[in-house]
FIVEX-234085 format. One record per residue (C-alpha): residue in one letter; z, y, x. Coordinates in Angstrom, 2 decimals. Each point is the difference from the previous one (the first is absolute). Example, Ala and Ser with C-alpha at 12.3 -4.5 7.8 and 13.67 -1.06 7.14 Angstrom:
! residues 2
+--------+---------+---------+---------+
! residu !       Z !       Y !       X !
+--------+---------+---------+---------+
!      A !    7.80 !   -4.50 !   12.30 !
!      S !   -0.66 !    3.44 !    1.37 !
+--------+---------+---------+---------+
***
This chain:
! residues 212
+--------+---------+---------+---------+
! residu !       Z !       Y !       X !
+--------+---------+---------+---------+
!      X !  -31.51 !  -51.01 !    9.05 !
!      X !    2.34 !    2.97 !    0.21 !
!      X !    0.64 !    2.29 !   -2.91 !
!      X !   -0.29 !    3.65 !    0.74 !
!      X !    2.35 !    2.30 !   -1.79 !
!      X !   -1.68 !    3.31 !   -0.73 !
!      X !    1.73 !    2.94 !    1.60 !
!      X !    0.64 !    3.20 !   -1.85 !
!      X !   -0.70 !    3.25 !    1.80 !
!      X !    2.39 !    2.86 !   -0.33 !
!      X !   -1.01 !    2.89 !   -2.20 !
!      X !   -1.25 !    2.80 !    2.19 !
!      X !   -1.20 !   -2.39 !    2.71 !
!      X !    3.08 !   -0.32 !    2.19 !
!      X !    3.67 !    0.79 !    0.33 !
!      X !   -0.93 !    2.90 !    2.25 !
!      X !   -2.34 !    1.35 !   -2.63 !
!      X !    2.68 !   -0.31 !   -2.67 !
!      X !    2.40 !    1.82 !    2.32 !
!      X !   -2.46 !    2.87 !    0.43 !
!      X !   -0.67 !    0.13 !   -3.73 !
!      X !    3.72 !    0.17 !   -0.69 !
!      X !    0.46 !    2.98 !    2.30 !
!      X !   -3.15 !    1.49 !   -1.45 !
!      X !    1.97 !    0.62 !   -3.18 !
!      X !    1.92 !    2.69 !    1.85 !
!      X !   -3.15 !    2.12 !    0.17 !
!      X !   -0.78 !   -0.18 !   -3.70 !
!      X !    3.30 !   -0.52 !   -1.85 !
!      X !    1.95 !    3.25 !    0.40 !
!      X !    2.74 !   -0.93 !   -2.43 !
!      X !    0.53 !   -3.31 !    1.78 !
!      X !    0.37 !    1.81 !    3.33 !
!      X !    2.55 !    2.34 !   -1.55 !
!      X !    2.04 !   -2.94 !   -1.31 !
!      X !   -0.13 !   -1.84 !    3.32 !
!      X !    1.24 !    3.03 !    1.89 !
!      X !    3.09 !    0.23 !   -2.21 !
!      X !    0.59 !   -3.75 !    0.37 !
!      X !   -0.22 !    0.12 !    3.79 !
!      X !    2.33 !    3.00 !    0.18 !
!      X !    2.68 !   -1.61 !   -2.18 !
!      X !   -0.13 !   -3.34 !    1.79 !
!      X !    0.17 !    1.65 !    3.42 !
!      X !    2.78 !    2.49 !   -0.77 !
!      X !    1.95 !   -1.30 !   -3.03 !
!      X !    0.34 !   -3.78 !   -0.14 !
!      X !    0.91 !   -0.11 !    3.68 !
!      X !    3.56 !    1.16 !   -0.79 !
!      X !    1.22 !   -3.38 !   -1.28 !
!      X !    1.35 !   -1.41 !    3.31 !
!      X !    2.06 !    3.19 !    0.49 !
!      X !    1.95 !   -0.29 !   -3.27 !
!      X !    2.55 !   -2.31 !    1.61 !
!      X !    0.46 !    2.39 !    2.93 !
!      X !    0.58 !    3.00 !   -2.27 !
!      X !    2.30 !   -2.02 !   -2.26 !
!      X !    2.09 !   -1.04 !    3.00 !
!      X !    0.05 !    3.61 !    1.19 !
!      X !    1.51 !    0.96 !   -3.37 !
!      X !    2.72 !   -2.61 !    0.43 !
!      X !   -1.24 !   -2.26 !   -2.80 !
!      X !    1.05 !   -3.64 !   -0.15 !
!      X !   -2.71 !   -2.71 !    0.12 !
!      X !    0.05 !   -0.37 !   -3.80 !
!      X !   -0.53 !    3.73 !   -0.48 !
!      X !   -2.77 !    0.02 !    2.59 !
!      X !   -1.69 !   -2.74 !   -2.01 !
!      X !    0.40 !    2.10 !   -3.14 !
!      X !   -1.49 !    2.98 !    1.81 !
!      X !   -2.99 !   -2.05 !    1.10 !
!      X !   -0.49 !   -1.29 !   -3.55 !
!      X !   -0.68 !    3.55 !   -1.22 !
!      X !   -3.56 !   -0.46 !    1.22 !
!      X !   -0.55 !   -2.91 !   -2.36 !
!      X !    1.82 !    1.65 !   -2.91 !
!      X !   -1.94 !    3.25 !    0.36 !
!      X !   -3.37 !   -1.70 !    0.20 !
!      X !    0.85 !   -2.15 !   -3.02 !
!      X !    0.93 !    3.09 !   -2.03 !
!      X !   -3.29 !    1.69 !    0.88 !
!      X !   -2.05 !   -3.12 !   -0.73 !
!      X !    1.59 !   -0.40 !   -3.44 !
!      X !   -0.51 !    3.70 !   -0.75 !
!      X !   -3.66 !   -0.24 !    1.00 !
!      X !   -0.54 !   -3.03 !   -2.22 !
!      X !    1.84 !    1.61 !   -2.91 !
!      X !   -1.47 !    3.51 !    0.04 !
!      X !   -3.41 !   -0.67 !    1.60 !
!      X !   -0.41 !    3.48 !    1.49 !
!      X !   -3.34 !    1.58 !   -0.73 !
!      X !   -0.18 !    1.94 !    3.27 !
!      X !    0.38 !   -3.06 !    2.17 !
!      X !   -1.21 !    1.65 !    3.16 !
!      X !    2.49 !    2.85 !   -0.26 !
!      X !    2.90 !   -2.37 !   -0.69 !
!      X !   -1.07 !   -2.13 !    2.96 !
!      X !   -0.10 !    3.03 !    2.30 !
!      X !    3.26 !    1.53 !   -1.23 !
!      X !    1.72 !   -3.37 !    0.34 !
!      X !   -1.13 !   -0.17 !    3.62 !
!      X !    1.14 !    3.58 !    0.61 !
!      X !    3.50 !   -0.43 !   -1.40 !
!      X !    0.42 !   -3.37 !    1.72 !
!      X !   -0.50 !    1.69 !    3.36 !
!      X !    1.86 !    3.19 !   -0.91 !
!      X !    3.20 !   -1.79 !   -1.08 !
!      X !    0.20 !   -1.86 !    3.29 !
!      X !    0.97 !    3.33 !    1.57 !
!      X !    3.36 !    0.37 !   -1.80 !
!      X !    0.50 !   -3.76 !    0.36 !
!      X !   -0.29 !    0.34 !    3.77 !
!      X !    2.42 !    2.95 !   -0.01 !
!      X !    2.46 !   -1.44 !   -2.56 !
!      X !    3.67 !    0.21 !    0.91 !
!      X !    1.31 !   -2.13 !   -2.85 !
!      X !   -0.85 !   -3.44 !   -1.28 !
!      X !   -0.59 !    1.20 !   -3.57 !
!      X !   -2.47 !    2.67 !    1.09 !
!      X !   -1.87 !   -2.52 !    2.15 !
!      X !   -0.19 !   -2.44 !   -2.91 !
!      X !   -1.29 !    2.60 !   -2.47 !
!      X !   -2.59 !    1.35 !    2.45 !
!      X !   -1.25 !   -3.48 !    0.81 !
!      X !   -0.19 !   -0.89 !   -3.69 !
!      X !   -1.99 !    3.15 !   -0.74 !
!      X !   -2.33 !   -0.64 !    2.92 !
!      X !   -0.54 !   -3.56 !   -1.21 !
!      X !   -0.88 !    1.21 !   -3.50 !
!      X !   -2.67 !    2.20 !    1.54 !
!      X !   -1.18 !   -2.91 !    2.13 !
!      X !   -0.08 !   -2.15 !   -3.10 !
!      X !   -2.37 !    2.33 !   -1.83 !
!      X !   -2.16 !    0.05 !    3.12 !
!      X !    0.01 !   -3.79 !    0.32 !
!      X !   -0.58 !   -0.70 !   -3.68 !
!      X !   -3.14 !    2.14 !   -0.12 !
!      X !   -1.79 !   -0.35 !    3.33 !
!      X !   -1.82 !   -3.26 !   -0.79 !
!      X !   -0.85 !    1.18 !   -3.51 !
!      X !   -1.46 !    3.23 !    1.32 !
!      X !   -2.19 !   -1.79 !    2.53 !
!      X !   -1.43 !   -2.28 !   -2.68 !
!      X !   -0.49 !    2.96 !   -2.33 !
!      X !   -2.03 !    2.23 !    2.30 !
!      X !   -2.60 !   -2.49 !    1.30 !
!      X !   -2.60 !   -2.09 !   -1.84 !
!      X !    0.98 !   -3.58 !   -0.83 !
!      X !   -2.44 !   -1.52 !    2.51 !
!      X !    1.68 !    1.63 !    2.99 !
!      X !    3.64 !   -0.31 !   -1.00 !
!      X !    0.59 !   -2.84 !    2.45 !
!      X !   -1.13 !    2.12 !    2.92 !
!      X !    2.03 !    2.97 !   -1.22 !
!      X !    3.13 !   -2.14 !   -0.23 !
!      X !   -0.71 !   -1.22 !    3.52 !
!      X !    0.04 !    3.60 !    1.20 !
!      X !    3.25 !    0.52 !   -1.90 !
!      X !    1.53 !   -2.96 !    1.87 !
!      X !   -1.08 !    1.58 !    3.28 !
!      X !    1.68 !    3.29 !   -0.96 !
!      X !    3.18 !   -1.90 !   -0.84 !
!      X !   -0.28 !   -1.75 !    3.34 !
!      X !    1.12 !    3.10 !    1.91 !
!      X !    3.59 !   -0.84 !   -1.04 !
!      X !    0.88 !   -2.16 !    3.05 !
!      X !   -1.30 !    2.70 !    2.34 !
!      X !    2.11 !    2.66 !   -1.69 !
!      X !    3.04 !   -2.26 !    0.04 !
!      X !   -0.40 !   -0.66 !    3.72 !
!      X !   -0.38 !    3.69 !    0.82 !
!      X !    2.96 !    0.98 !   -2.18 !
!      X !    2.19 !   -2.58 !    1.71 !
!      X !   -1.03 !    1.29 !    3.41 !
!      X !    0.70 !    3.57 !   -1.08 !
!      X !    3.41 !   -1.01 !   -1.37 !
!      X !    0.85 !   -1.50 !    3.38 !
!      X !   -0.80 !    3.30 !    1.70 !
!      X !    1.39 !    2.69 !   -2.31 !
!      X !    2.25 !   -1.85 !   -2.47 !
!      X !   -0.46 !   -1.73 !   -3.34 !
!      X !    0.56 !    2.95 !   -2.33 !
!      X !   -2.04 !    2.40 !    2.07 !
!      X !   -2.90 !   -2.45 !    0.27 !
!      X !   -0.02 !   -0.71 !   -3.73 !
!      X !    0.12 !    3.71 !   -0.84 !
!      X !   -2.82 !    0.74 !    2.44 !
!      X !   -2.13 !   -2.81 !   -1.39 !
!      X !    0.57 !    0.98 !   -3.64 !
!      X !   -0.61 !    3.66 !    0.76 !
!      X !   -3.29 !   -0.78 !    1.71 !
!      X !   -0.93 !   -2.22 !   -2.92 !
!      X !    0.62 !    2.78 !   -2.53 !
!      X !   -2.04 !    2.46 !    2.04 !
!      X !   -2.92 !   -2.38 !    0.57 !
!      X !   -0.04 !   -1.07 !   -3.66 !
!      X !   -0.10 !    3.61 !   -1.20 !
!      X !   -2.79 !    0.86 !    2.43 !
!      X !   -1.97 !   -3.11 !   -0.97 !
!      X !    0.22 !    0.66 !   -3.73 !
!      X !   -0.87 !    3.65 !    0.58 !
!      X !   -3.16 !   -1.03 !    1.86 !
!      X !   -0.79 !   -3.05 !   -2.16 !
!      X !    1.37 !    0.76 !   -3.50 !
!      X !   -2.21 !   -2.55 !   -1.78 !
!      X !    2.86 !   -2.44 !   -0.48 !
!      X !    2.02 !    2.49 !   -2.07 !
!      X !   -2.88 !    0.32 !   -2.48 !
!      X !   -0.19 !   -3.69 !   -0.93 !
!      X !    0.96 !   -0.57 !   -3.63 !
!      X !    0.57 !   -2.96 !   -2.27 !
!      X !   -3.23 !    0.30 !   -1.92 !
+--------+---------+---------+---------+
***
C-alpha cells in the first residue's frame, strides 16, 4: 500500500490570499507606508548612481586606481554610518533615517557638478554616510512599527520597494545617453530630493518613530 504524506495548507488559504493580505497592510499601517515611500524613493533615485562613478572619475582625469578609490567611498561612508548607528543608537530613528536619505540624495548634486577629484570624493563620501544611516535603519523601522505576526509580510513589502532599483538604474542610464552623465545624475538626484520632501510632508509618520 502507498503511504500518503499529509500536505500542509498555506496560512491564509493560498498564495494569492497571502499576497492580498500583504498589500492589505498598506491600508492599515500608516507608518509602514511612510517608511516604504522613503525606501522606494532612495532606491530609485540614489543607489542608481553607482555605475556612473567610473564615468565621472574618468571625466576628472583620474587613473584607474583613483577611480577605484572614488568608488570605494560608498562602502566607507556606509560603514561609518553603520558603526555610528550601532554605537549611539539614535532615539529618533525615523528622523535619522529620513535625514540620511535626504542628505544622500542632496550630496549627489555637488558630486555630479564636481570639477575636482577631491570634491567628488568628499561629496560621495558624505552621500554614502547619509545612505548608510538610511540603510542601517530601514529594516529595523519596519520591524518596529508592525506587530510581530505580520513582520514577514511587511519585510516582503520592503523588498518590493527596494526592487525599484533596477528600473531606476535603467532609466538613469537611458537619460545619461541622451543628455550626458553629469546632467542625468543631477536631474535624477534633484527629482529625488523633491519627491522625498513632498512625500515626507504628506506622510510624516516615519519621522515620528522613536527608539522606545
